[in-house]
DSSP file (Angstrom, degrees, kcal/mol; ACC not computed):
  #  RESIDUE AA STRUCTURE BP1 BP2  ACC     N-H-->O    O-->H-N    N-H-->O    O-->H-N    TCO  KAPPA ALPHA  PHI   PSI    X-CA   Y-CA   Z-CA
    1    1 A M              0   0    0      0, 0.0     2,-0.1     0, 0.0   166,-0.0   0.000 360.0 360.0 360.0 135.5   10.3  -16.9   -7.8
    2    2 A K        -     0   0    0    166,-0.1     2,-0.4     1,-0.1   166,-0.2  -0.405 360.0-125.5 -74.9 147.3   13.6  -15.2   -7.5
    3    3 A T  E     -a  168   0A   0    164,-2.8   166,-2.8    -2,-0.1     2,-0.2  -0.784  24.1-120.5 -94.1 143.7   16.9  -16.8   -8.5
    4    4 A K  E  >  -a  169   0A   0     -2,-0.4     4,-1.5   164,-0.2   166,-0.2  -0.512  15.4-128.7 -80.9 146.4   19.6  -16.9   -6.1
    5    5 A L  H  > S+     0   0    0    164,-2.9     4,-2.2     1,-0.2     3,-0.3   0.902 108.0  60.8 -63.2 -38.6   22.8  -15.1   -7.2
    6    6 A G  H  > S+     0   0    0      1,-0.3     4,-1.1   163,-0.2    -1,-0.2   0.904 102.3  51.5 -58.1 -44.2   24.8  -18.2   -6.3
    7    7 A E  H  > S+     0   0    0      1,-0.2     4,-0.8     2,-0.2     3,-0.4   0.884 108.2  51.2 -60.2 -42.6   22.9  -20.1   -8.8
    8    8 A L  H  < S+     0   0    0     -4,-1.5     3,-0.3    -3,-0.3    -2,-0.2   0.859 104.5  58.5 -51.7 -42.7   23.6  -17.6  -11.5
    9    9 A N  H  < S+     0   0    0     -4,-2.2    -1,-0.2     1,-0.2    -2,-0.2   0.758 119.1  27.5 -64.1 -25.0   27.2  -17.7  -10.7
   10   10 A T  H  < S+     0   0    0     -4,-1.1    -1,-0.2    -3,-0.4    -2,-0.2   0.343  98.8 110.5-114.5  -0.4   27.4  -21.4  -11.5
   11   11 A S  S  < S-     0   0    0     -4,-0.8    -3,-0.1    -3,-0.3    -4,-0.0  -0.210  77.0 -85.7 -76.5 165.5   24.6  -21.8  -13.9
   12   12 A E     >  -     0   0    0      1,-0.1     4,-2.0     4,-0.0     3,-0.2  -0.266  41.5-111.8 -50.7 147.5   24.7  -22.6  -17.7
   13   13 A T  H  > S+     0   0    0      1,-0.2     4,-2.5     2,-0.2     5,-0.2   0.925 118.3  57.4 -53.7 -44.0   25.2  -19.6  -19.9
   14   14 A A  H  > S+     0   0    0      1,-0.2     4,-2.1     2,-0.2    -1,-0.2   0.866 106.8  48.6 -59.1 -38.9   21.7  -20.1  -21.2
   15   15 A R  H  > S+     0   0    0     -3,-0.2     4,-1.8     2,-0.2    -1,-0.2   0.875 109.8  51.8 -62.8 -40.2   20.2  -19.8  -17.7
   16   16 A F  H  X S+     0   0    0     -4,-2.0     4,-2.9     1,-0.2     5,-0.3   0.932 112.6  44.8 -57.9 -48.8   22.2  -16.7  -16.9
   17   17 A V  H  X S+     0   0    0     -4,-2.5     4,-2.6     1,-0.2    -2,-0.2   0.851 108.4  58.8 -68.4 -34.9   20.9  -15.1  -20.1
   18   18 A E  H  < S+     0   0    0     -4,-2.1    -1,-0.2    -5,-0.2    -2,-0.2   0.896 116.0  33.3 -52.7 -45.6   17.4  -16.3  -19.3
   19   19 A V  H  < S+     0   0    0     -4,-1.8    -2,-0.2     2,-0.1    -1,-0.2   0.837 129.8  34.1 -84.1 -34.4   17.4  -14.4  -16.0
   20   20 A C  H >< S+     0   0    0     -4,-2.9     3,-0.9    -5,-0.2     4,-0.4   0.639  99.9  76.0 -98.1 -17.3   19.6  -11.5  -16.9
   21   21 A G  G >< S+     0   0    0     -4,-2.6     3,-1.6    -5,-0.3     6,-0.5   0.956  93.2  52.2 -59.3 -53.1   18.6  -10.9  -20.6
   22   22 A P  G 3  S+     0   0    0      0, 0.0    -1,-0.2     0, 0.0    -2,-0.1   0.594  88.5  84.4 -70.2  -7.5   15.2   -9.3  -19.8
   23   23 A L  G <  S+     0   0    0     -3,-0.9     2,-0.5     1,-0.2   140,-0.2   0.872  95.3  45.0 -59.1 -34.3   16.9   -6.7  -17.4
   24   24 A F  S X  S-     0   0    0     -3,-1.6     3,-2.4    -4,-0.4    -1,-0.2  -0.962 114.4 -97.3-114.4 122.6   17.6   -4.7  -20.3
   25   25 A E  T 3  S-     0   0    0     -2,-0.5    43,-0.1     1,-0.3    -2,-0.1  -0.036  91.7 -30.1 -45.7 111.0   14.7   -4.3  -22.7
   26   26 A R  T 3  S+     0   0    0      1,-0.1    -1,-0.3    -4,-0.1     3,-0.1   0.755 110.3 112.4  52.6  34.7   14.9   -6.8  -25.5
   27   27 A S    X   +     0   0    0     -3,-2.4     3,-1.6    -6,-0.5     4,-0.5  -0.556  25.8 159.6-134.0  67.1   18.7   -6.8  -25.4
   28   28 A P  T 3>  +     0   0    0      0, 0.0     4,-2.2     0, 0.0     3,-0.3   0.700  63.1  84.7 -62.5 -15.6   20.0  -10.2  -24.1
   29   29 A W  H 3> S+     0   0    0      1,-0.2     4,-1.6     2,-0.2     5,-0.1   0.699  82.6  59.8 -63.5 -14.6   23.4   -9.5  -25.7
   30   30 A I  H <> S+     0   0    0     -3,-1.6     4,-1.1     2,-0.2    -1,-0.2   0.941 107.6  43.4 -79.0 -45.8   24.3   -7.6  -22.6
   31   31 A A  H  > S+     0   0    0     -4,-0.5     4,-1.9    -3,-0.3    -2,-0.2   0.893 112.2  54.7 -56.4 -44.0   23.8  -10.7  -20.4
   32   32 A E  H  < S+     0   0    0     -4,-2.2     4,-0.4     1,-0.2    -1,-0.2   0.873 111.9  43.0 -59.8 -40.9   25.6  -12.8  -23.1
   33   33 A R  H  < S+     0   0    0     -4,-1.6    -1,-0.2    -5,-0.2    -2,-0.2   0.683 116.5  48.4 -77.4 -16.9   28.7  -10.5  -23.0
   34   34 A T  H >< S+     0   0    0     -4,-1.1     3,-2.1    -3,-0.2    -2,-0.2   0.722  86.9  82.9-100.5 -18.7   28.7  -10.2  -19.2
   35   35 A V  G >< S+     0   0    0     -4,-1.9     3,-1.6     1,-0.3    -1,-0.1   0.851  82.6  63.1 -57.6 -37.4   28.4  -13.9  -18.2
   36   36 A A  G 3  S+     0   0    0     -4,-0.4    -1,-0.3     1,-0.3    -2,-0.1   0.629  89.9  67.6 -61.7 -14.4   32.1  -14.6  -18.5
   37   37 A R  G <  S+     0   0    0     -3,-2.1    -1,-0.3    -4,-0.1    -2,-0.2   0.318  87.9 158.3 -91.0   5.7   32.9  -12.1  -15.7
   38   38 A R    <   +     0   0    0     -3,-1.6     2,-0.1    -4,-0.2   -29,-0.0  -0.318  31.0  72.2 -62.1 156.0   31.1  -14.5  -13.0
   39   39 A P        -     0   0    0      0, 0.0     2,-0.4     0, 0.0   -33,-0.1   0.604  61.1-167.9 -81.9 157.8   31.3  -14.8  -10.3
   40   40 A F        -     0   0    0    -35,-0.2   -31,-0.1     1,-0.1     3,-0.1  -0.883  17.6-148.6-105.5 130.5   29.6  -11.8   -8.8
   41   41 A D  S    S-     0   0    0     -2,-0.4     2,-0.3     1,-0.1    -1,-0.1   0.799  76.8 -15.2 -66.9 -34.9   29.9  -11.1   -5.1
   42   42 A N  S  > S-     0   0    0    128,-0.1     4,-1.8   -37,-0.1     5,-0.1  -0.921  78.0 -86.2-157.8 173.7   26.4   -9.5   -4.8
   43   43 A R  H  > S+     0   0    0     -2,-0.3     4,-2.4     1,-0.2     5,-0.2   0.821 123.3  57.1 -58.2 -36.5   23.7   -8.0   -6.9
   44   44 A D  H  > S+     0   0    0      2,-0.2     4,-3.2     1,-0.2     5,-0.2   0.928 106.2  49.5 -70.1 -39.8   25.3   -4.6   -7.1
   45   45 A A  H  > S+     0   0    0      2,-0.2     4,-2.3     1,-0.2    -2,-0.2   0.897 112.9  48.2 -62.4 -36.0   28.6   -6.1   -8.6
   46   46 A L  H  X S+     0   0    0     -4,-1.8     4,-2.4     2,-0.2    -1,-0.2   0.913 111.7  49.1 -67.8 -38.3   26.5   -8.0  -11.2
   47   47 A H  H  X S+     0   0    0     -4,-2.4     4,-2.2     2,-0.2    -2,-0.2   0.919 111.1  50.8 -65.1 -45.8   24.5   -4.8  -11.9
   48   48 A S  H  X S+     0   0    0     -4,-3.2     4,-2.3     1,-0.2    -1,-0.2   0.911 111.1  47.6 -55.4 -46.9   27.8   -2.9  -12.3
   49   49 A A  H  X S+     0   0    0     -4,-2.3     4,-1.8    -5,-0.2    -1,-0.2   0.875 110.5  50.3 -71.7 -34.9   29.2   -5.5  -14.7
   50   50 A L  H  X S+     0   0    0     -4,-2.4     4,-1.5     2,-0.2    -1,-0.2   0.960 112.5  48.2 -63.4 -46.5   26.1   -5.5  -16.9
   51   51 A C  H  X S+     0   0    0     -4,-2.2     4,-2.7     1,-0.2    -2,-0.2   0.817 108.3  55.2 -67.9 -30.1   26.2   -1.7  -17.0
   52   52 A E  H  X S+     0   0    0     -4,-2.3     4,-2.6    -5,-0.2    -1,-0.2   0.915 102.3  56.3 -64.3 -38.0   29.9   -1.8  -17.9
   53   53 A T  H  X S+     0   0    0     -4,-1.8     4,-1.0     2,-0.2    -2,-0.2   0.894 109.8  45.1 -61.2 -38.2   29.1   -4.0  -20.7
   54   54 A V  H >< S+     0   0    0     -4,-1.5     3,-0.7     2,-0.2    -1,-0.2   0.954 111.7  52.6 -68.7 -49.3   26.7   -1.3  -22.0
   55   55 A T  H 3< S+     0   0    0     -4,-2.7    -2,-0.2     1,-0.2    -1,-0.2   0.809 112.1  45.7 -55.5 -35.8   29.3    1.5  -21.4
   56   56 A Q  H 3< S+     0   0    0     -4,-2.6    -1,-0.2    -5,-0.1    -2,-0.2   0.644  92.3 105.7 -82.5 -16.9   31.9   -0.5  -23.4
   57   57 A A  S << S-     0   0    0     -4,-1.0     2,-0.1    -3,-0.7    -3,-0.1  -0.151  84.7 -94.1 -64.1 158.0   29.5   -1.2  -26.2
   58   58 A A    >>  -     0   0    0      1,-0.1     4,-2.7     4,-0.0     3,-0.6  -0.329  36.4-111.7 -70.9 159.3   29.8    0.6  -29.5
   59   59 A V  H 3> S+     0   0    0      1,-0.3     4,-2.4     2,-0.2     5,-0.2   0.907 120.9  54.7 -63.2 -39.1   27.5    3.9  -29.8
   60   60 A D  H 3> S+     0   0    0      1,-0.2     4,-2.0     2,-0.2    -1,-0.3   0.847 109.3  49.0 -63.0 -32.3   25.3    2.1  -32.5
   61   61 A E  H <> S+     0   0    0     -3,-0.6     4,-1.9     2,-0.2    -2,-0.2   0.891 111.6  47.6 -67.5 -46.6   24.8   -0.8  -29.9
   62   62 A Q  H  X S+     0   0    0     -4,-2.7     4,-2.2     2,-0.2    -2,-0.2   0.868 111.4  51.5 -72.0 -37.1   23.9    1.7  -27.2
   63   63 A L  H  X S+     0   0    0     -4,-2.4     4,-3.0    -5,-0.2    -2,-0.2   0.907 108.7  49.5 -61.3 -45.4   21.4    3.4  -29.6
   64   64 A T  H  X S+     0   0    0     -4,-2.0     4,-0.9     2,-0.2    -2,-0.2   0.891 111.1  52.9 -62.7 -38.0   19.7    0.0  -30.5
   65   65 A L  H >< S+     0   0    0     -4,-1.9     3,-0.8     2,-0.2     4,-0.5   0.949 111.4  44.7 -57.8 -50.2   19.5   -0.6  -26.6
   66   66 A I  H >< S+     0   0    0     -4,-2.2     3,-1.4     1,-0.2    -2,-0.2   0.905 112.5  51.4 -62.2 -42.6   17.8    2.8  -26.2
   67   67 A R  H 3< S+     0   0    0     -4,-3.0    -1,-0.2     1,-0.3    -2,-0.2   0.690  94.8  72.2 -72.8 -14.1   15.5    2.1  -29.2
   68   68 A A  T << S+     0   0    0     -4,-0.9    -1,-0.3    -3,-0.8    -2,-0.2   0.710  81.9  91.0 -70.7 -20.5   14.5   -1.2  -27.8
   69   69 A H  S <  S-     0   0    0     -3,-1.4     2,-0.1    -4,-0.5     3,-0.1  -0.571  80.4-121.5 -79.5 139.7   12.5    0.7  -25.2
   70   70 A P        -     0   0    0      0, 0.0     2,-0.1     0, 0.0    -1,-0.1  -0.347  27.5 -98.7 -75.9 157.1    8.9    1.5  -25.9
   71   71 A D    >   -     0   0    0      1,-0.1     3,-1.3    -2,-0.1     2,-0.4  -0.486  47.1-106.0 -58.8 139.6    7.4    5.0  -26.0
   72   72 A L  T 3  S-     0   0    0     49,-0.3    38,-0.1     1,-0.3     3,-0.1  -0.655 105.7  -2.2 -73.7 130.7    5.6    5.7  -22.6
   73   73 A V  T 3  S+     0   0    0     -2,-0.4    -1,-0.3     1,-0.1    34,-0.1   0.792 109.5 139.3  53.5  34.1    1.9    5.4  -23.5
   74   74 A G  S X> S-     0   0    0     -3,-1.3     4,-2.4    32,-0.1     3,-0.6  -0.183  72.0 -70.0 -95.3-169.6    2.8    4.8  -27.0
   75   75 A W  H 3> S+     0   0    0      1,-0.3     4,-2.3     2,-0.2     5,-0.2   0.841 130.6  52.4 -53.3 -43.0    1.3    2.4  -29.6
   76   76 A A  H 3>>S+     0   0    0      1,-0.2     5,-2.4     2,-0.2     4,-1.0   0.877 111.0  47.5 -64.7 -40.1    2.7   -0.7  -27.9
   77   77 A A  H X45S+     0   0    0     -3,-0.6     3,-0.6    -6,-0.3    -1,-0.2   0.949 115.4  44.5 -58.8 -50.3    1.2    0.3  -24.6
   78   78 A L  H 3<5S+     0   0    0     -4,-2.4    -2,-0.2     1,-0.3    -1,-0.2   0.790 117.5  46.4 -73.0 -30.9   -2.2    1.1  -26.3
   79   79 A A  H 3<5S-     0   0    0     -4,-2.3    -1,-0.3    -5,-0.3    -2,-0.2   0.598 109.9-122.7 -89.6  -8.5   -2.0   -2.2  -28.3
   80   80 A G  T <<5S+     0   0    0     -4,-1.0    -3,-0.2    -3,-0.6    -4,-0.1   0.788  75.9 121.8  76.1  27.8   -0.9   -4.3  -25.3
   81   81 A T      < +     0   0    0     -5,-2.4    -4,-0.2    -6,-0.1    -5,-0.1   0.189  34.8 121.0-112.7  16.5    2.3   -5.5  -26.9
   82   82 A L  S    S-     0   0    0     -6,-0.7     5,-0.0    -5,-0.1     0, 0.0  -0.405  74.3 -93.9 -73.0 160.8    4.7   -4.3  -24.3
   83   83 A T     >  -     0   0    0      1,-0.1     4,-2.1    -2,-0.1     5,-0.2  -0.206  38.1-109.4 -58.7 162.7    7.0   -6.6  -22.5
   84   84 A S  H  > S+     0   0    0      1,-0.2     4,-2.4     2,-0.2     5,-0.2   0.901 121.4  50.5 -65.9 -37.0    5.6   -7.9  -19.1
   85   85 A E  H  > S+     0   0    0      1,-0.2     4,-2.0     2,-0.2    -1,-0.2   0.883 112.0  45.1 -67.0 -37.0    8.3   -5.7  -17.3
   86   86 A S  H  > S+     0   0    0      2,-0.2     4,-2.6     1,-0.2     5,-0.2   0.851 111.4  53.3 -72.9 -36.0    7.4   -2.6  -19.3
   87   87 A T  H  X S+     0   0    0     -4,-2.1     4,-2.3     2,-0.2     5,-0.2   0.973 112.3  45.5 -66.2 -52.2    3.6   -3.2  -18.8
   88   88 A R  H  X S+     0   0    0     -4,-2.4     4,-1.9     1,-0.2    -2,-0.2   0.920 114.3  48.6 -54.1 -47.4    4.2   -3.4  -14.9
   89   89 A E  H  X S+     0   0    0     -4,-2.0     4,-1.1     1,-0.2    -1,-0.2   0.845 111.1  48.9 -70.7 -36.7    6.5   -0.3  -14.9
   90   90 A Q  H  <>S+     0   0    0     -4,-2.6     5,-2.4     1,-0.2     3,-0.5   0.915 112.5  49.0 -68.4 -37.5    4.1    1.9  -16.9
   91   91 A A  H ><5S+     0   0    0     -4,-2.3     3,-1.2    -5,-0.2     5,-0.2   0.840 105.8  56.3 -61.4 -36.6    1.4    0.9  -14.7
   92   92 A A  H 3<5S+     0   0    0     -4,-1.9    -1,-0.2     1,-0.3    -2,-0.2   0.791 104.3  54.0 -61.4 -32.8    3.3    1.6  -11.7
   93   93 A A  T 3<5S-     0   0    0     -4,-1.1    37,-1.7    -3,-0.5    -1,-0.3   0.411 120.6-108.7 -76.4 -10.1    3.9    5.1  -12.9
   94   94 A G  T < 5S+     0   0    0     -3,-1.2    -3,-0.2    -4,-0.2    -2,-0.1   0.786  80.7 129.9  83.6  26.6    0.2    5.6  -13.3
   95   95 A L      < +     0   0    0     -5,-2.4     3,-0.4    -6,-0.1     2,-0.3   0.377  43.8  88.6 -97.9   2.3    0.4    5.5  -17.2
   96   96 A S  S    S+     0   0    0     -5,-0.2   -18,-0.0    -6,-0.2   -19,-0.0  -0.776  91.0  15.8-105.7 151.4   -2.3    3.0  -17.9
   97   97 A G  S    S+     0   0    0     -2,-0.3    -1,-0.2     1,-0.2     2,-0.1   0.896  86.0 170.3  60.8  41.7   -6.0    4.0  -18.3
   98   98 A L        -     0   0    0     -3,-0.4    -1,-0.2     1,-0.1    -3,-0.1  -0.446  39.3 -97.7 -86.5 161.7   -5.2    7.7  -18.8
   99   99 A A     >  -     0   0    0     -2,-0.1     4,-1.8     1,-0.1     5,-0.2  -0.337  39.5-105.4 -69.8 155.6   -7.7   10.3  -20.0
  100  100 A A  H  > S+     0   0    0      1,-0.2     4,-2.6     2,-0.2     5,-0.1   0.831 119.1  57.3 -54.0 -40.2   -7.6   11.1  -23.8
  101  101 A D  H  > S+     0   0    0      1,-0.2     4,-2.6     2,-0.2    -1,-0.2   0.947 107.5  45.6 -56.4 -50.4   -5.9   14.5  -23.0
  102  102 A D  H  > S+     0   0    0      2,-0.2     4,-2.0     1,-0.2    -2,-0.2   0.857 110.5  51.8 -66.9 -32.4   -3.0   12.9  -21.2
  103  103 A V  H  X S+     0   0    0     -4,-1.8     4,-3.0     2,-0.2    -1,-0.2   0.926 111.1  51.6 -64.6 -47.0   -2.6   10.2  -24.0
  104  104 A R  H  X S+     0   0    0     -4,-2.6     4,-2.9     1,-0.2     5,-0.2   0.939 108.2  49.7 -55.4 -47.1   -2.5   13.2  -26.5
  105  105 A R  H  X S+     0   0    0     -4,-2.6     4,-2.6     1,-0.2     5,-0.2   0.915 112.4  48.0 -59.9 -43.6    0.2   15.0  -24.4
  106  106 A F  H  X S+     0   0    0     -4,-2.0     4,-3.1     2,-0.2     5,-0.3   0.937 110.6  52.9 -59.9 -50.4    2.3   11.9  -24.3
  107  107 A T  H  X S+     0   0    0     -4,-3.0     4,-2.1     1,-0.2    -1,-0.2   0.906 111.6  42.9 -50.6 -48.7    1.8   11.4  -28.0
  108  108 A E  H  X S+     0   0    0     -4,-2.9     4,-2.2     2,-0.2    -1,-0.2   0.888 115.7  49.6 -72.9 -34.5    3.0   14.9  -28.9
  109  109 A Y  H  X S+     0   0    0     -4,-2.6     4,-2.1    -5,-0.2    -2,-0.2   0.902 111.1  49.2 -63.8 -39.1    5.9   14.7  -26.5
  110  110 A N  H  X S+     0   0    0     -4,-3.1     4,-2.9    -5,-0.2     5,-0.2   0.924 111.9  48.9 -64.0 -40.7    7.0   11.4  -27.8
  111  111 A A  H  X S+     0   0    0     -4,-2.1     4,-2.5    -5,-0.3    -2,-0.2   0.921 111.9  47.7 -63.4 -45.7    6.8   12.7  -31.4
  112  112 A A  H  X S+     0   0    0     -4,-2.2     4,-2.4     2,-0.2     5,-0.2   0.901 114.5  47.5 -60.5 -41.2    8.9   15.8  -30.7
  113  113 A Y  H  X S+     0   0    0     -4,-2.1     4,-2.8     2,-0.2     5,-0.4   0.919 110.9  48.6 -69.2 -44.3   11.4   13.8  -28.8
  114  114 A W  H  X S+     0   0    0     -4,-2.9     4,-2.1     1,-0.2    -2,-0.2   0.907 111.4  54.0 -59.6 -45.8   11.7   11.2  -31.6
  115  115 A A  H  < S+     0   0    0     -4,-2.5    -2,-0.2    -5,-0.2    -1,-0.2   0.906 117.8  34.4 -59.9 -41.6   12.0   14.2  -34.1
  116  116 A K  H  < S+     0   0    0     -4,-2.4    -2,-0.2    -5,-0.1    -1,-0.2   0.944 133.6  22.7 -74.3 -47.4   15.0   15.7  -32.2
  117  117 A F  H  < S-     0   0    0     -4,-2.8    -3,-0.2     2,-0.2    -2,-0.2   0.690  85.1-135.4-102.1 -25.8   16.8   12.6  -30.9
  118  118 A D  S  < S+     0   0    0     -4,-2.1    -4,-0.2    -5,-0.4    -3,-0.1   0.863  80.9  74.9  58.4  39.3   15.8    9.7  -33.2
  119  119 A F  S    S-     0   0    0     -6,-0.3    -1,-0.3   -53,-0.1    -2,-0.2  -0.948  91.1 -82.6-158.7 169.8   15.2    7.4  -30.2
  120  120 A P        -     0   0    0      0, 0.0     2,-0.6     0, 0.0   -51,-0.1  -0.421  43.6-102.1 -76.9 147.4   12.5    7.1  -27.5
  121  121 A F        -     0   0    0     -2,-0.1     2,-0.5   -11,-0.1   -49,-0.3  -0.568  44.9-162.3 -64.5 113.6   12.2    9.2  -24.3
  122  122 A V        +     0   0    0     -2,-0.6     2,-0.3   -51,-0.1    33,-0.1  -0.901  21.7 152.4-107.5 132.8   13.5    6.8  -21.6
  123  123 A I        -     0   0    0     -2,-0.5     2,-1.2    32,-0.1     3,-0.1  -0.974  54.1-102.6-153.2 155.2   12.9    7.3  -17.9
  124  124 A C    >>  -     0   0    0     -2,-0.3     3,-1.9     1,-0.2     4,-0.6  -0.602  36.1-166.7 -82.8  97.4   12.7    4.9  -15.0
  125  125 A A  G >4 S+     0   0    0     -2,-1.2     3,-1.0     1,-0.3    -1,-0.2   0.815  80.6  61.7 -66.2 -23.6    8.9    4.9  -14.7
  126  126 A R  G 34 S+     0   0    0      1,-0.2    -1,-0.3    -3,-0.1    -2,-0.1   0.690 105.1  49.0 -68.8 -17.1    9.0    3.1  -11.3
  127  127 A E  G <4 S+     0   0    0     -3,-1.9     2,-0.3     2,-0.0    -1,-0.2   0.478 116.6  46.7 -94.2  -5.9   10.9    6.1   -9.9
  128  128 A N    <<  -     0   0    0     -3,-1.0     2,-0.3    -4,-0.6    -5,-0.0  -0.870  66.7-142.2-136.0 162.6    8.4    8.6  -11.4
  129  129 A K    >>  -     0   0    0     -2,-0.3     4,-2.6   -35,-0.1     3,-0.5  -0.782  41.7 -88.0-119.3 169.0    4.7    9.3  -11.8
  130  130 A K  H 3> S+     0   0    0    -37,-1.7     4,-2.5    -2,-0.3     5,-0.2   0.874 124.8  45.8 -43.5 -53.9    2.7   10.7  -14.8
  131  131 A D  H 3> S+     0   0    0      1,-0.2     4,-2.1     2,-0.2    -1,-0.3   0.873 112.2  49.8 -65.9 -37.5    3.1   14.3  -13.9
  132  132 A A  H <> S+     0   0    0     -3,-0.5     4,-2.2     1,-0.2    -1,-0.2   0.911 113.2  50.1 -56.8 -44.6    6.8   14.1  -13.1
  133  133 A I  H  X S+     0   0    0     -4,-2.6     4,-1.3     1,-0.2    -2,-0.2   0.901 109.9  46.4 -67.9 -38.0    7.3   12.4  -16.4
  134  134 A L  H  < S+     0   0    0     -4,-2.5     3,-0.2    -5,-0.3    -1,-0.2   0.893 110.8  53.8 -69.0 -34.7    5.3   14.9  -18.4
  135  135 A A  H  X S+     0   0    0     -4,-2.1     4,-1.0    -5,-0.2    -2,-0.2   0.851 105.6  58.8 -68.7 -29.1    7.3   17.8  -16.6
  136  136 A A  H  X S+     0   0    0     -4,-2.2     4,-3.1     1,-0.2     5,-0.3   0.811  89.1  72.9 -61.7 -37.3   10.5   15.9  -17.8
  137  137 A F  H  X S+     0   0    0     -4,-1.3     4,-2.2    -3,-0.2     5,-0.2   0.943 100.2  38.3 -43.0 -68.5    9.7   16.1  -21.4
  138  138 A P  H  > S+     0   0    0      0, 0.0     4,-0.9     0, 0.0    -1,-0.2   0.888 113.9  55.5 -63.1 -35.3   10.4   19.6  -22.0
  139  139 A V  H >< S+     0   0    0     -4,-1.0     3,-1.1     1,-0.2     4,-0.3   0.963 113.6  41.1 -53.0 -54.1   13.3   19.8  -19.8
  140  140 A R  H >< S+     0   0    0     -4,-3.1     3,-1.2     1,-0.3    -1,-0.2   0.752 104.2  65.5 -72.3 -23.3   15.0   17.0  -21.6
  141  141 A L  H 3< S+     0   0    0     -4,-2.2    -1,-0.3    -5,-0.3    -2,-0.2   0.720  94.8  62.6 -66.2 -21.3   14.0   18.2  -25.1
  142  142 A A  T << S+     0   0    0     -3,-1.1    -1,-0.2    -4,-0.9    -2,-0.2   0.634  89.7  94.1 -82.4 -14.6   16.2   21.2  -24.3
  143  143 A N  S <  S-     0   0    0     -3,-1.2    -3,-0.0    -4,-0.3     2,-0.0  -0.263  81.7-104.4 -75.1 162.6   19.3   18.9  -24.1
  144  144 A T     >  -     0   0    0      1,-0.1     4,-1.5    -2,-0.0    -1,-0.1  -0.252  36.4-106.6 -72.3 173.3   21.8   18.0  -26.8
  145  145 A R  H  > S+     0   0    0      2,-0.2     4,-3.0     1,-0.2     5,-0.2   0.891 121.1  53.2 -67.0 -46.3   21.6   14.5  -28.5
  146  146 A E  H  > S+     0   0    0      1,-0.2     4,-2.1     2,-0.2     5,-0.2   0.914 107.1  50.3 -61.4 -41.1   24.7   13.5  -26.5
  147  147 A Q  H  > S+     0   0    0      1,-0.2     4,-2.1     2,-0.2    -1,-0.2   0.842 110.4  49.6 -62.3 -33.9   23.3   14.5  -23.3
  148  148 A E  H  X S+     0   0    0     -4,-1.5     4,-3.3     2,-0.2     5,-0.3   0.904 106.7  54.6 -79.0 -35.3   20.1   12.6  -23.9
  149  149 A I  H  X S+     0   0    0     -4,-3.0     4,-2.3     2,-0.2    -2,-0.2   0.961 114.0  42.9 -55.8 -44.7   22.1    9.4  -24.9
  150  150 A R  H  X S+     0   0    0     -4,-2.1     4,-2.3     2,-0.2    -2,-0.2   0.920 114.9  49.5 -66.6 -41.9   23.9    9.6  -21.6
  151  151 A T  H  X S+     0   0    0     -4,-2.1     4,-2.6     2,-0.2    -2,-0.2   0.940 111.0  49.1 -65.3 -48.9   20.7   10.4  -19.8
  152  152 A A  H  X S+     0   0    0     -4,-3.3     4,-2.8     1,-0.2     5,-0.2   0.960 112.0  50.1 -53.4 -53.4   18.8    7.4  -21.5
  153  153 A L  H  X S+     0   0    0     -4,-2.3     4,-1.9    -5,-0.3    -1,-0.2   0.854 110.0  49.1 -59.0 -37.2   21.6    5.1  -20.6
  154  154 A D  H  X S+     0   0    0     -4,-2.3     4,-1.6     2,-0.2    -1,-0.2   0.888 113.4  46.6 -68.8 -36.8   21.6    6.2  -17.0
  155  155 A E  H  X S+     0   0    0     -4,-2.6     4,-2.3     2,-0.2    -2,-0.2   0.918 110.4  53.1 -65.1 -43.8   17.8    5.7  -16.9
  156  156 A I  H  X S+     0   0    0     -4,-2.8     4,-2.9     1,-0.2    -2,-0.2   0.868 107.5  53.8 -59.8 -42.4   18.2    2.2  -18.6
  157  157 A A  H  X S+     0   0    0     -4,-1.9     4,-2.2    -5,-0.2    -1,-0.2   0.903 107.4  49.1 -66.8 -39.2   20.7    1.4  -15.7
  158  158 A K  H  X S+     0   0    0     -4,-1.6     4,-2.2     2,-0.2    -2,-0.2   0.922 111.7  49.4 -67.1 -42.4   18.0    2.4  -13.0
  159  159 A I  H  X S+     0   0    0     -4,-2.3     4,-2.8     1,-0.2    -2,-0.2   0.943 110.8  51.1 -61.7 -44.3   15.4    0.2  -14.8
  160  160 A A  H  X S+     0   0    0     -4,-2.9     4,-3.2     1,-0.2    -2,-0.2   0.904 107.4  52.3 -59.0 -42.4   17.9   -2.7  -14.9
  161  161 A R  H  X S+     0   0    0     -4,-2.2     4,-3.0     2,-0.2     5,-0.3   0.958 111.3  46.1 -58.9 -49.1   18.7   -2.4  -11.2
  162  162 A L  H  X S+     0   0    0     -4,-2.2     4,-2.2     1,-0.2    -2,-0.2   0.965 115.0  47.3 -60.8 -45.0   15.1   -2.6  -10.3
  163  163 A R  H  X S+     0   0    0     -4,-2.8     4,-1.3     1,-0.2    -1,-0.2   0.917 111.6  50.4 -59.0 -43.5   14.5   -5.5  -12.6
  164  164 A L  H  X S+     0   0    0     -4,-3.2     4,-2.8     1,-0.2     3,-0.5   0.923 109.3  51.4 -57.5 -47.8   17.6   -7.2  -11.3
  165  165 A Y  H  < S+     0   0    0     -4,-3.0    -1,-0.2     1,-0.2    -2,-0.2   0.876 109.9  50.5 -56.6 -39.7   16.3   -6.7   -7.7
  166  166 A D  H  < S+     0   0    0     -4,-2.2    -1,-0.2    -5,-0.3    -2,-0.2   0.770 120.6  33.8 -70.7 -27.1   13.0   -8.2   -8.7
  167  167 A A  H  < S+     0   0    0     -4,-1.3  -164,-2.8    -3,-0.5     2,-0.4   0.692 113.9  50.0-103.7 -22.6   14.6  -11.3  -10.3
  168  168 A V  E  <  -a    3   0A   0     -4,-2.8     2,-0.3  -166,-0.2  -164,-0.2  -0.972  58.0-165.1-132.7 135.7   17.7  -12.1   -8.3
  169  169 A E  E     -a    4   0A   0   -166,-2.8  -164,-2.9    -2,-0.4  -163,-0.2  -0.833  32.7-100.8-115.0 155.8   18.2  -12.5   -4.6
  170  170 A E              0   0    0     -2,-0.3    -1,-0.1     1,-0.2  -128,-0.1  -0.232 360.0 360.0 -65.2 161.9   21.5  -12.5   -2.7
  171  171 A G              0   0    0   -167,-0.1    -1,-0.2  -165,-0.0  -167,-0.1   0.502 360.0 360.0 115.3 360.0   22.8  -16.0   -1.7
């Protein structure tokens, strides 16, 4: 059941963090730092405030946020230890139950990406499907680390927006 934005605007901090913490993968600190900016006029204003918290964070905190994301079709997915949100998102992109060749391709791309950038490849899986994601790996591997940090944070913002719209309704 969705939480009403009005409730979040007046709730205890713990409730705000309970609802908004999971919007950013394993990073409740974003909600904790944003709660004081209430009230929010709408979900877009809440999303903007949360993303501004990320933008204002130190680079090492941003990297920790990026690294909180699992590899697509990585060990956590194969072991079944993803967050419920990530499990749904990877399934929506057609990344569950892949053939061995596809799993191998993801494994190789993930390894190359980690070797170059020292963080996982992050893409909004709900806005992409398997073939588009596989096609994005070589394109993004050509980027600089700074470009990829910015791209990863942009993709995380997209993920958070979709999660927010799943969790919170206007009103």
